[in-house]
Structures are given as C-alpha cells and as structure tokens.
N, C-alpha and C positions, 0 to 999 in steps of 0.2 A: 158256475156254468152247469146247466143241465145236460147230461149225456143223452143225446137223442139222435135218431137217424138224420143224415144230411150234413152233420158236421164233418170237418176234414182234419186229419192228423198226419203229421210228418214225423217218422220215427227212424232215428239212426240206429245202427246195430240191430235192425229189425229182423234179420234172418235167423237168429239163434238166441238162446238164453232168455234173459228177462225181456229184451227187446221184442223177440218173437212172441212171447206170451202176451205182452201188452198189445201188440198188433192184432192178435187173434181175439183178445178180449174186447178191444175197441170195435173190431169188425162185427162181433156178435151183437153189439149195441146199434149197428147200422151206421157206424162212422166210416167215411171214406178214408182209406189208409194208403199213404205212400211209404213203402218199405225201402229203406235206404241201407245198403250194405255193400261190402266188397265181394261177397260170395254170391255170384249170380244164380248158381244152382239152388242153394238154400233159400235165397231171396224169392225166386220164382215159385218154389214149393210153398212158401208162406203165403204168397199172393193167391196161389191156386186154392188153398184151404179157405182163405177169407172169401174168395169169390163163390165157392160152393155154399158156404154158410150164409152168405149175405145176399144171394141172388133173389131170395123171396122178399127181402126188404126193399130192394131196388129193381123190380122186374122190368120197368119201362124206361129207365134212365139211360142216356147215351154214355155217360161217364161210367167207367168200370168201378166196382166196389173197392178195388185195390190195384195199385200199380207198383212195379219194382224199378228202382233207379240204382244202377251200379255206381258206387261213389266211394272214393278214398277220402275220409273225413279230414285228413291232414292236408288235402289239396284244396285250396281256396276256390279254384275254378270249378272243380268237381262239385263242391258244396253249392256254389251259386247256381250251377246248372240244375242241380237236383231241386232246389227251391223253385226255380223258374218252371221246371217240368210240373211240379205239384200245382203251382198257380195256374198254369195253362190248362191243366186237366180239371181242377176243381174250383177255380175262380176265387179262392180265398184260403185262409189258414186260421183254424181255431185252436188247434193243439199241436205243440211241438214237444217231442220227447227225445232227449239226447241220451241215448243208451249205449252207444258204441264204446267199448272199453276192452283193454287187454291187460295181461300181467307180464312181468319180466320173464324172458326166456332163460336167463342165466342168473343164478343167485348173486346178489350184489357183491358180496365179499370175494367172489371168485371171478368177477367180470374184469378182464384185462383189456377190454376194448375201449374205444373212445365214447361208447354209449350210443352211437348213431342208430344202431339197430337193436339196442337193448333198452336201457333206462331212459334215454332221450326220446326214443320212440314211444315209450309208455306215457311220458309227459305230453308228447304231441297229440296222441290219440285221446287220452283220458281227460286232459285239462285244456290244452290250447284249442282243440277242435270243439270242445264244449263252449268255450268262450266265443269262438267264431260263429258257431251255429246259433247260439243264443242271440248274438248281435244281429244276425241276418233275420232271425225269427221276429225280433222286436221291430226291426225296420219294416218287415212285411206287414205285421199287425198294425203298426202305426199308419202305414200308407193306406191300408184298407179301412182305417178308422172304425175298427171293430174290436170288441174285447177278445182277449185270448189268454191261454194258459200255456206256460212252458214248464216242463219238469226235467230237471237234470238228474241223471243217475249218479249219486254219490256212492257211499259205502259206509258201513260201520267202521271200516278201516280208516275212514277220513275223520272219525270222531276220537278213536283211540288207536295207537300204532300197531301195525302188523309187521313185526320184526323180520319175518322171512322175506318181505318184499317192500323195502323202504321207499322205492320210487313209486310203487302203486299207492302206498299210504299217502305220500306227499301229493300225488295227483288228485286223489279223492278228497284230501283235506282242502286242497285249493278249490275244488268244485263246490264244497260246502260253503266256504267263506265267500267265494265269488257270488254264489246264488243268494246267500243271506243279505249281501250288500245291495241287492237289486230290489228290495222291498218297495222303494219309492215309486216304481213303475206301476204300482197298484192305482195310483192317482190317474194314470192314463188308461186304466182298464186292463192292464196286462199284469197277470199274477205269475210270478216265477218262484218255484219251490224246488227243494231237493229231497230226493228219496234215498234213505240210507239203510238198506237191509243188511243184516249180518249174512253169513254165507248161505246162498241159495244153491241147490244142487244143479249147477250148470257145468258146461265143459270148462269154462274159465275157473270156477271155484274148485272143481275137482282137481285141476292141475296145480292150484295154489295150496289147498289144504286137503288132507285125507279125511276119510270117514271118522277115524278115531279122534282126530282133533275137533272135528265138527261136533261129535257126540259130547265132548267135554263142554261145549258151549250150549248144550241143549238140543243138538241136532240141526240139520239144515232147515232153514226157514221155508215153509211151504210156498210155492209160487202163488197160490191163491191169496195168501196174506199180502204179498207184494202188490198184486193186482188191486186188492182192496185198498191198500194205502195210496196207490196212484190215483184211483178213482176218487178217493176222499180229497186229495189235493186238487183234483180237477173241479169237483162239485162244491166244495166248501169255499164260499166267496170271502171268508175272513182270512184265508190262508194266503199270505204273500211274504216271500222271504223266509218261509218256514222250512224247518228241517225235520222230517219225519223219520224217526229211528225205529227199525223193526227187528225184533229178536224173538226167538222161541222162549227165552227165559222171562221176558218182561212184556211181550206183546208189542203194540204200537204206542209210541209216545213221542211227544215233540221235545226237541232239544235245541237250545238249553231251556231249562225251566224258567218261569218268571222270577223265581228267587235268584237264580244264577244271573239272569239279565240285570237284575237290580244292582248287582255288584259293579257293573261297568257302565250302565246307561246314565247319560246326563239327564237332568230334569228337562222335560219337554220344552222346546224353544217356544212353542205356542203358549205354554203355561207361563213362561217367564215374560214373554212379550205382552200377553194380555193382562197379567197381574200387575205390570208396571204402568199400564195405561188407565187413565181415569175412566171409570164406567159412567159416572155422573160428574158433570162439571161442578155441581153445587148440591149440597145436602142441607135441607132446612133443619135447623136445630131449635126445638121448642124449649120453653122454660121448665117444663116438667115432663115426665113420661111415666107409663105404667109398667109394673113388673110383678111377677109372682114371687111371694116370699113364704118361707116356712115359719109359722108363728107358734106351732105346737108340734112336739116330737111324736109322730105316729106313722105307722105303715099305711094308714088310710090317707091317701094323698089329698083327697077332697077336704077331709076334715083338718088336715095339717096345714093347709095353705090358704092364702087369700091374695087378692090383687090390691096393691097399694099404689098411690101416686107419689113419685119422688121428684124433688127438684133436680134439675140438671145444672151442675156447677161448672162454670167456666172461669178462667181457662183450665185446660186439661193439665194434670200434673206432669212434670218432666218425665220423659221416657215412657209415657203412656199414650194410648190412643182411645178415641171415642168411636165405637162401632154402632151403626144403625143396623139392628138385626132384621133380616128379611125372612129367613127360615130358621127354625130351631128344631133339633132332633129330639125325639121322644125315646127314652130308654127304660128297660125293665127295672133297672136299679134306681130310677127316680124315687121309688118307694123306700129304698134303703137309705137314700139321702134324707128324705123327710122324716125317717124314724131315727136318724142320728147314727146309723151303723158305720158311716164313713169317718167318724170322728172319735178319737180316743178320749179318755178322761171319765170322770164320774158323772152321774146324772146331773148333779148341781153345776158342774163345769159346762156340760152340754147346754143346759137351759140358759146359762149366762151368755151363750153365743147367739141366741135368738134375737131378732129374726135372721134367717139365712136366705140368701138369694138363690132361687132354684133354677135348674136347667144346666146340662153339662156341655152342650155343643150348639153352635150356630154358625150361619154364614150371613154376611151382610156387606155394607159399604162403610168405608172409613169416613167418618163425619168430621173429625177434628184430630189434630195431633199435638202433643205437648212438646216442650223444648227438648232438644237433643235427638228428636226423631227425624232422621234425614232420609231413611231408606223406604219410608212409606208415605204415600201421597193421599190427600183428601180426594174422595171419589173412586178409589180403587177397591176392588172386591177383596174380601178377607174372610178367613175362617178362624174360629177360636174354639178351644176346648178347655174352658175354665167355668167355674160356677157363675151363674147369673144370666144364662142365655134366654131364659123365659122372660124377656124384657124387650121393650121397644128400643132401648139404648143400653149399652154397657161400656164401662171404662175398664180397660185391661192393659197390662204392661205390654209394651211393643214386642218383647221377646216371645210372647205367647201367640202372636199373630202368624198364621200360616197363609202364604200367598196362594190364591186360587184364580182360575180363569173367569168364573162367573159365580154369582151368589145364587145358585140353583139348588133345588132339593136333592138332586143326584149327588151334589158335593157333600151335603149334610150326611147322606147315607155312607159316604166314603170315610167319614170321620170316626166316631166311636165304633160303629159297626164294621166298616171296612178295615180300619186299622187294626182292630182286635183280631179279625180273621187273618189278616196278612202277617202281622208280627207274631201272633201266637203259633201259627202253623210253622213259621220259620224258626223261631227261637225256642218255644216250649216243646212243640211236637218234633222239631228237627226233621221236617218232612223231606223225603226224597221222592224218587220216582218208583213206579212198579209196586206200590203198596195198596192195601185195601184201607180206605178211609171212611169212617162212619161219622156223619154229622147229624146231631139231634136237633129238633125244632128247625129243620133246614129251610123252611119257607119264610123264616123271620128275617129281621134286619141284618143280623150278622151271619146267619146260616146261609143266605143266598151267596155271600162272598166266599164262605168257606168251601162250599161245594164246587164253585167255579175255579177257585185257585188250586184246589186239590186236583181237579181234572186237568187244568192247564199244566200242572206239574207232571202229568203222565201217570196218574193213579186211577184205580178203580174206585168209584165213589158210591157209597150207600147212604141213603138219607131217610130220615123219619119225618112224618108230617101227619096232620089230621084232616082228611077230606079230599075228595076227588079233584077239586079245583087246585088245591095246593100240590097234589101229586102231579097233575098235568103240567103245572108251572115248573116243577123241579125236573121233569122229563125234558122240558124245553131248554133248561139250563145245562143239559148234558149228563144228568145223573144216571149212572148205570143201573142202579136198583133202588126204586122208591118203595118204602114200606109205609103204607097208610094204616096207622094203628086203629082206625075206625073200621077197617075191613080185614085186617090181618093181625096176627099176634107177632109182635116184634121178636120176642124171645124164640119162638118156633122158627121163624124165618132165618134168624142169625145162626141158630144151632144147626139147621138143616142145610142151608146154602153156604155157610162159612164155618165148616166144622173145625178148621184150624184156628179160627178166631180172626179178629180184626186188628190190623197193625196200629192204626191211629184212630182215636176217637175224640171228636170235637164236641164236648158236652156242655149244654147250657140249661138243662131242665132240672136236674137234681132229683132227690127223693128216690122213688122206686126206679126211675130211669137210670140214675147213677149206678145202682146195684146191678141192674140188668147189663149195663155197659161194662162194668167191671168183670162180670162173669163171661162176657163175650170177647174180652181182650186176649190177643194172641201172646204167645211167648215173645219176650222182648218188646211187647206192645207199649204204647204211650197213650195215656188217657189224660186229656187236657181239660181242666175245669175252668170255663170262662164265666160261669154263672150258674144259678139254680132257681130259675124263675118260678118253679112250682112251689117253692118254699117261702117266697117273699111276702105273700099275703095270706098267711095262715091266721088262725084265730088270734094268736098272740104275736103276729109278725114273724120275722125271720128268726128261727130257733135252730141251734145246732142239731145235727142228726148223728146217730151212732151207727157205725158200720162194723159189726163184730167180725173178727177174723181177717180184717183188711191187710194187716202186715203179713200174715201167713200167706195170703193169696198172692200178693205181689212178689214176695220172696221166692215162692215156689216156681214162678215163671219169669223171674228177672224182669218184672214189669215196672213201669214208672207212672206215677200219678203226679201231675204238675198243675199247680194253680197259675192263673194268668190274670194280672191286674194292669190294665193299659197305662195307668198313670206312671208306673215304674219304668216305662219304655219311651218316655217323652223324647229322648234323643234320637229316636228312630222315626218319629211321626212324619217329618217332612219328606224323608227318603221314601217311605212306603206310600205316602200320599201321592208323590210324583209317579211311582210305579203304577198305582191304581188308576191314576188319571191317564197314563200312557196306554194302559190296557183298554180302558173305556173308550178313549178317543180313537183307538185303532180298530174298534169293533170286537176285540177279543173278550171283553167283559161286559155283561149286562148289569145295569143297576135298576133294581125294582123299587119303586116308591108306591106305598099303598095308595089306592085311588081315592080313599075317603078324605074329604077336605076338612081341615080344621083352620078356621080363620080368626086371627086376633088373639091377644093375650088371654081373653076370657075363655077361649076354647081349650086351653092347655090341660085342665083337669079332665075334660071329656076325652082328650087324646090319650092321656095316661091310662085311663080306665079302659079305653078301647083296646090298647095294646095288651092289657092283662086279660081281656075277654077271650083271647085265643082266636079271634076272627081276623086279625090283621094278616096281610101278605106283603112281604118286603118291609121297607123302612117306613115307619110312621113319622110324619113331620107336621109341624104347625107353621102356617104362613103368618108370621107375626105382623107383617105389613101387607094387608090384602091389596092395597093400591099397586103393589109391585107386580102382581100377576099379569097385568096388561103388558108389562115390559118383558115378561118371561119368554125365553127361547131355549132351544136345546143346547146343552153344554157343548 
C-alpha cells in the first residue's frame, strides 16, 4: 500500500509513546488519523499537532486531518463506537494500528491481589483488546471491499522473556502468535503484521526498565527506527503475518527466519495436491529418443559430447519410472562431469565407463511406471536430480523423484541452484541473523537464491557481479551493497566499508576471488566454497590451486572454510524444495530464469557455453520439449 494523502488510519494508544509517534508520522504523510486513547488531554494535544502540520495538505476538505475519540480499549462498546466515529468522519478504513499497551503496576512475585487491576488488566489491554480491535478492523475492511493493513504492536518481550514482568511478556507473545496466524487474510486483500521493537524510550519502557539495563542491550531503540519499520509493513505488499523485530544491536529483521520456519512448516498443501494430480492424462511414448552423451573425457563440453538416438525399452523396470523431460537445468559443473572429475578411479577405469549420460537436473511428466511403484501416477509432474537429464526421456529409480507442482523452468532453478544455496547456508554456513553475508557471482543461478535467503534471514547482504544490468537486478532482489567489479575494485570496497570483515561468504568463483574473500573474512567467519567456475575451463581444465599460508590465516582468526557438495545432502532435498516453493508461491522469493531461449536437445551445448560466457543472468535452462511451451503457465 502506497502511503499517500487521503488514506485514513485508526490508532489505539495514540496519545503517547509509540502510538503518538506513529500518528504524527502518518499525519505528516497526509493520512487522516483517528487518535484513540483514554487520555483526552494528551489525545487532543496529538490531534492539534497533526492538524497544524497537515492543514497545508488538506486545506479545502471538510473532514478534519485528525480527530480524537476517548476510548477504553477493554470496553467493547467503546471500541465499536470509536470505529463508527472513524467511518462516519472519513468514510473508510485503510490502516489500523493497535498500539495501546500497559505494564504491570506490581512486580508479579509480590502481587497478592486477584490480578483484576494488575496482571489480568495487562492481559486485557495488551492482548484481548488487540484481538477485539483486529476483528473489528477486519470486518470494517471486508465490508468496504477495499484492501487494508493492520499493524499490532508486539514487543521483543514477546519473542524472548522479560522476567521482571511475566504478564507483559505473555501478553506480547500472544499478540505475536495471534498476528502471525492471520496471514491467510492476505487473500482478501488485508495484510496483518506485528511490530516487535526492543525497548523504546517511552513512559512505559522507562517504568519497566532503567537506562542501565537498556544500555546493556545496546541502548533504547530510536523512535525513527520504529516508524521506519511500521511504514515498511504498510508499504511492502509481500508482508502478511510477518513479525518485524527491531533492536539497536541487530537492526530490523524478520522473525522467524525461513530456516527456522522450515523446522515446523508442513509441505505446501498446494504442492501436495497438484503433484498428486495428473497434469496430462496421457503421454505419448516413442520407440526411441535423443539424448546427450559424453563420449570423450574433456572439459570442452562441445568436443566431449554428442547427440545419440537410443531405443526406449518397455516395460519399465520394477521400482523405476520413465520421465518425459520438459526442462533441463544447465550448471557450471557440466564441464567437470564431461572431464570425468566427478568419478574416481584411474584414467583407464574412467574411459571404460563411457559413454556417460549428461545433465544433472530436470523437470517433466511421468510417462510410465514400473511394478511396485504405487505412489506416483502417469501424467503427474516430477523433478529429478540424477545423471541423464539432457534427454527427451530418462528412466530413474522412483526414490529419486521429487514431487513438484508444475514442470516449469522456475522449478528447475530451485533444484541444483536453489537447493545448493538453501542447504549450504543452513548447514555449512550455519547462517543466523544480524550478520554480513557476501555472495560472489550473485546474479547467477545459485547466487540469486543465496542473496534472497540471506536477506530473508535478517542479514546485511553484499553481492558481487559484472555489469550495470546485473547490479540493477541484485538491487531489485534486496541486496544492501552491490559491487560491480567492472566499475569498482572489490578489494577496496570490502576493506573500506567492512573493515571488521565479512561474517559469511558464499563463494563460487575460485581463483583470485577465493583469495580476496579469504582476506575479507571476519574473525569467526565462515567461507563456504560451492564451486570455482573461473577454474573449470582453463587451458588444461580444472587444476588444483595453491593457497600459501591458508592454515595460518584461518588459525589466527578462528575462521572456517567449508566445502559443499549437494549430492551428500540428498536427505534434505525434499524438505528444502518445499521451503523454496512456499517462499516462491507466497511472493517472498523471486526466481530468475535467463531470458535467452534454448530449444531442444541440440541446443544443450550452446546453453553450456552461454553459461560459461559470463553473460547469463539467473538460471540457464533448456526446453527439451519445445511443444510444451504453449502449455506453459506461471508456477
């Protein structure tokens, strides 16, 4: 929702503290404000300030820029009258902010009363009234058939306990979980989010904690940061059921992170439903099909491969399925496969394995199933990450099939590229929130996922790329600092702007870039090597590099360098694929597929060379079956 003059907002607790600050900030944007509070004197004062600042924005309107309604938010009748007054004055409701809140007057362990005027009252004001006001705001917005935004004021004390006021912590924890559970209202155009600042210097906070305690937490959070957070929740259309945590120590970050969500979220019901439904009722099975095979071991993919026609043998072996490939993913390490680097043994042993079926990943339609396969149906979409995807058809064991919603190129991008980023950042990088994360080759197939997942986890993200177009793309993905190596020196930028170093580095370039990253790594930092594309196509192919002093460097700063190879994490593929799908379908994750089209098996070699040219943006895919494009629709 764009914050612009003419919108209207209903704010409880608007006469003081955070509520007052938000009323004034909205008023400065030209938003009509209803200030709701029990204190008439302070409430009228807030209205007066808004009217003075807002008069220039609304000089000829009959409706006042702001009104005050005296209201006890624990009284249902008072609240209903307040909403009615707002509607009668402004004719609609765009924004509702439930900010009214109190702390306990008596320390819990000293409270000998029945709680009616102490802890029960805290629960009534901080939680029950928020539920009631949210419900009335939803009904109002639904009746007007207009989109709206509701922000409930939680607290950092609702995310982790405040021992000096258990009732306050309980009430704010309830607000957080209540709000997060309302995310489905986004389908009706109503986005409900919760704002959880740590201690802000208000009368309430000053009574609960002292200056000394606040200083131990990094000091009181500036009111400007709270306003910035609220405006972000109002304007960002992707935020629904979101919890924005604000502290001086870590800045603004969303809680929980996608990594934490993955521990309890069930696979998307949409994914389960669609993957169990036949996409095509019938798949024509030819007598033979074309595929790309490696006939000579070489890092020169064009010289190492050829297209052959192979007979399609029926029936399918027990426990196996036949997949008609629609889209295949192109990866930098295709040249490592063609040169034999992924296989152990002597040169004689490697040559005895030829020819090898090329291609690591693909999506398509199940064309036939073997005996004992009961959980997969002909005509349903499927993804696979086994050798042989550069083919019109491939037979794989049913255990290697990953259910997907549609056989689209976005799904291919989520496989090797998306899963590498998702699993590597969680397992190898042990990514948390509040860190500085550097992603190299960030505009590529896996880099695009790494920058977004790091940002979703609440980190400051730095990314390298080559070219203005790629830099603009990364900015659009939310990267905090883009370093275009064609116009800036990466080493200089990192040394100047991040003198303490970078906490996590997601590195896929290798060579000089690896050395540069190692020197930019912070104390306790983790450098994750997921590839080294710059070394794959040297004159003699992929050759090991020497890094003198490596052990001394990581020992001196307690650093970690970790390699990551996706094949060794197969047990996590489905879980992380479901998480990526949920993020994508909810609008929290963008999936970029390179716009250059490669059609048919014969274009595979061109696609691999294009990837290594450095011109690609996002995931490079090959449409193995061009006739499918006419059926294509968004995931």
